[in-house]
N, C-alpha and C positions, 0 to 999 in steps of 0.2 A: 304444085309443090310449094312448101313453106319452110323457110330456114329459121331454126330456133337455137338459142344459146343456153347452156346449163353452166352455172358458176360452180366454184369449188364447194360451197356450202349447200348445194342443192342436189336433189335427186329428181329425175324426170320419169314419169310413167306415160307411155304412149297408149292411148285408148282408141279402139275402133269397134264400133257396134257395141258400146258399153262393156267391152272386154279389154283388159290390159294385155297388150301383145308383146311389149318389150320394155326394158329398163334402160334409162340413159344416165350416164355419169357426166361429170363436167366436160364441156366441150361444145362444138357446133354440129348441128344435125339438120337433116331435111325430113320434113313430114310428108307422107304420101297423101293421096286423095282419101278423104273420109277419116283421117287420123287427127286426134286431138292430144294435146300435151297437158299433163297435170304436174305442176312443180311443187316440190315439198322441201322445206328448209330442214336440214339435219339437226339444227338446234331446237326445233319444235317437236312436240310429241308426235308419235306415229299415228296416222289417220285411222280412226276406228271404223270408218265406213268401208274399208277394203278388207276382204277376206284374206287372212294371212296364209291359209293353206293353199289358196289359188295362186297367190303371189310367189310362194316358194317354188312353184313349178316353172317359173320363168328363169331363163339362163342368166346367171350373174346376180340374181336378187339376194340369194342367201348370204353372200359376202358383204352386203350393204347394211345388214341389220344384226342386232343382238337379240336373241330370243331367250327369255328366262322362264322356265317352268317351275312354279312354286306349288308344292303339295299342300294338302288340306291341313297338315300338322306342321307347316313351315311358314316362315316369313323370310323376306329377302331385304337386306340392307343395301341400298344403292349409294355408291360413292362416286362423285364426279371430281376428277383431279385430286383424289384422296381425301376429299371433304364430304361429310355425310350430306346426302341430298334428300332422300325420302325412304319410306318403307313400302314394300310391296306385299299385298295379301296373296292368298292362294289363287292360282290361275295362271294363264299364259300372258306374258308381257313382252311387247316388242319395242325396241328402241333403234333409231337410226344411228349408225356408226358415224362419228364425227371426228374433228380434229382433237377435241378434248377426250381425255381417257375416262371411261366409265368402268367401274368395278362393281361386281355383284357378290354379296356374301349371304349364302343361305344358312338359316339357323333352324334347328329342330326345336319346336316348343311343346313337344309331347310331355316332357318333364318340366318341373317348375324351376329347376336350377338354371341360371344363366351362365354360360361358359365364359372363361376368361378371354376368349377371342373377341367378345363384344366389349368395346371400350366403355368403362363405367361413366365417362362424361356424357355419353350418348343418352343415358337414362333420363336426362333432363330435357331432351329434344321433344317437342310437341308431337312430331311425326311418330315417335316411338312410345310415348307414354300410353297410348291406347293398348299396347301389347304387354305392358309391364305393370306389375303390382308392387307398390313401394310401401314399406312399413318402417317406422322409426321407434327405436327403444332408447329412452332418455338415459342420461348418465347415472341417475339414481335408481334405475329400474333393471329388472331382468324379465324375460318373457318365455313362454312355452309356445312352440310351433306345432300346430295340428294340421295335417294334410288329410283331407277326406275323413275327418273325424278321428284320426289316429295320431297319437303323440309321436313327434319325430325327434326334437332336440330342444335344448335350452339355448335361448338367444341372449347374448351379452349386449351391453349398450352399443348402439350403432344404427346405421341405416341399411336396410335389407331390400333387395329387389328380386322378384321372381317373375317368370313368364306368366302371362294371363292366359289360362287354358281351361279345360273342362274340370280340372281338379279344384276343390275348394280349400281355401287357406284360412285359418283362424289363429289369432294371436291373443294369448292371455298374459297380461302384464301384472307385475307386482312391484310395489315400492320397497326397496331394500334398505331404506334409512331406518333410524330408530323412530318408532311410532308411539303415540300416546293413546291410551284408552281409559275412559272414565266410566266407572260403575256408580251411578248416582241414584239417590233417593231409594235405597234399599231398606224397606221396613222390616225389622227383625225383632222377634220377641225374645228377650233375654231370659236367663234361668229364673230370675225372680219376677218374671211376668211384666217387665217394663217394656213398653212399646217404643223402640228407638229407630232412628233413621240414620243410615250410614252412607257417606260419600267416599268412594274408594278410587284411587288412581294408580295406573301402572304404566311402565314403559317396556315395550317388547320390540323384537326385530325378527324378520324372516331369515332363517338360516338354511332352509331346504325348500326351494320354490316348488319342487315336484310334489312333496308332501302337502304343502300349503294349498296349492291350486288344483292338483290332479287327484290326490288321495282323499282330500277333505273338501266338503262343500261349505263355502262361506266361513272360512277359518276365524274371522273376526267375531262373528256371532257365537261360534263355539267357544272361543276364549272368554267372551263375555259371560256365557252361561256357566262355564267352569268356575269363574271367579265368584259368581252369585252363589252357587251351591257351596263352595268352600267357605265363604264368609258366613253364610247361614249356619253351616254345621259347626264352625268354631265358636262364633259369638253366641250362638244359642245355648252353649254349655257354660257360659260365664254370667255372673251377676253383673248388675250395672256398675257396682263399685269396683269389681275386678276388671271390667272393661276399661274404666277410666284410669285405673292404676297400670294396666298392662297393654295400653293401646299400641305402644311401639312393638310389642311382641307379635302382633298380627302379621307384620311384614315377614318375619322369619318363618312363621308357620305356613303362610301362603307360598313363599318361595320354595320351601322344603317339600311340601305335600302336593304341589301341582307340577313339579319339574317334569315328571314322566309324561303326564297328559299333554303338557305344553309341547314337549319334544315330538309327540305323535302328530301334532298339528304342523310340524316343520318350523316351530318358533322357539325363541328363547326369551325367558322373562328376565329382564335386566334389573328392575327395581319396582317396588310397589309400596303402598302405605295408605293408612286411613287419613283422609283429608279433614273430614268433619264428622262429629257425632252430634246429631240433632235430637234433643229431648222434647217430649210433649210439653205444652205450656204449664200444666199443673206440676209435673215432675221438675221442670226447670225452676219454678218458684220455690218448691221445697228444697231443692239443692242450693239455691241462693240463700234461703233462710238458714240452712245447716252451715253453709260457709260463713255467713255473718256471725252466727253463734260461736263457731269455732274461733274466728278472729277476735271476737269480744273476750272469749275465755282466755285466749293467748295474751290479749292486752291486759286483762286483769292480773294474770300471773306475773307479767313483767312489772306492772305497777306495784304489786305486793313485794316482789323481789327487791325493787328499788327502795321502797319504804323501809323494808327490813334492813337493807344495807345502810340507809341513811340513819336509822335509829341506832344501829350498832356503832356507827361512826360518832354520833352524838354522845353515846355512852362512854366510848373510849376517851373522847375529848374531856368529858366531865371528870373522869377518873384522873386524867393527867392534871387538870386544873386544881382538883382537890389536893393532889400531892405536891403541887408546885404553885406557891403564892404568886411568884413573878409572872408565870404563864397566865394566871387568872387576871392580873393587872393588865397584861398586854391585850388579852381578849376583851377586857372591859374598855380599854382605850380604843380598840378596833370598832366596837359598836358605837362608842361615843362619836368617833369620826364619821361613821355612816350616818348617824342622826344629825350631826352638825352640817353635813352636806345639804340637808333639806331645810335648814333654818337660815332665813335671810339676815336676821339681826338678833342679838342677845343683850338685854339690859341688866347690868350688875350694879347694886347699890351697897353702901357700907364701906367701912374702912378695913382693908386686909381680908384675909381668909377668903379670897376669891375662889381658890380651888375647892374649898369646902362648899361654897355656894353652888359651883358647877356640879359638884357631886350630888348635891341635893336635887338639882334639876334632872340629871340623867339616871341617878341610881336611887332606887327606893330605899 
């Protein structure tokens, strides 16, 4: 005979001939001939070396353990003293009952939706991340949710979590801000056979994400092609001079004539316009020569106009001086003053008649 002691946090299994014959709780016991004792601490995991089905046949064993059966389409959340401890996969799991309270929460993961019974804070736990798919839609975005290839719903900005199971999940995002698209280097033949290159810019915004991503493939490329064709159709009917004069009218034409096609793409065109009109080298030289000739002609016209006005003013002045002798004298003295400003010294000889001598100097 041998006396053994089992503490409060221990469970004892009495083994004889490699077979468990009885279970011992806390207390003092005597072991018979050929019996051995196996002690297990209840705070430690249940030993995997023992067959649970055999142990359940022993009297009093069932009340010492918690047995959790997790199905193939389930997971189990384990809480110890109401704090999340770990996650259990499918199968049978055995735990020793102990002084601490252990709670088990079974969750069906057949569908992707995670119920509200699962605390959202647990999604960040490493033990649970293996079973959860997480997607984030930024503040400036919207997204389409596809489950097994089928469109389900529109996702607004936020963080989304779904169960990880056999279903496939795909997310298509779109930027909902005002976007810019440049149509650059478009070589177009004008009505008068001038080869020009156009740079065109536009601002647009997605207003219907379902049309943009689901009903149309690569909406941005389609918008680009639409602008190309519209520009070629409109500018191809204009001469080079008409294009240079009506460049600002291109915006109104494009906005008006593409509104329906743009709406079918799920977009709205906010503004657009021609950034640059690039001419071939020889045409640019000719245009520069024409511009120089026009400016010279304008300068000549202005000069002739000023000369005419000046001549008319002189004629009016001459008529006034002819009619008024005093005015003639004043004008004569004005010119004498101007000439005297440029003379450093004047030598006058003779007695008297100085004014007559000055007049002979300045007036023929």
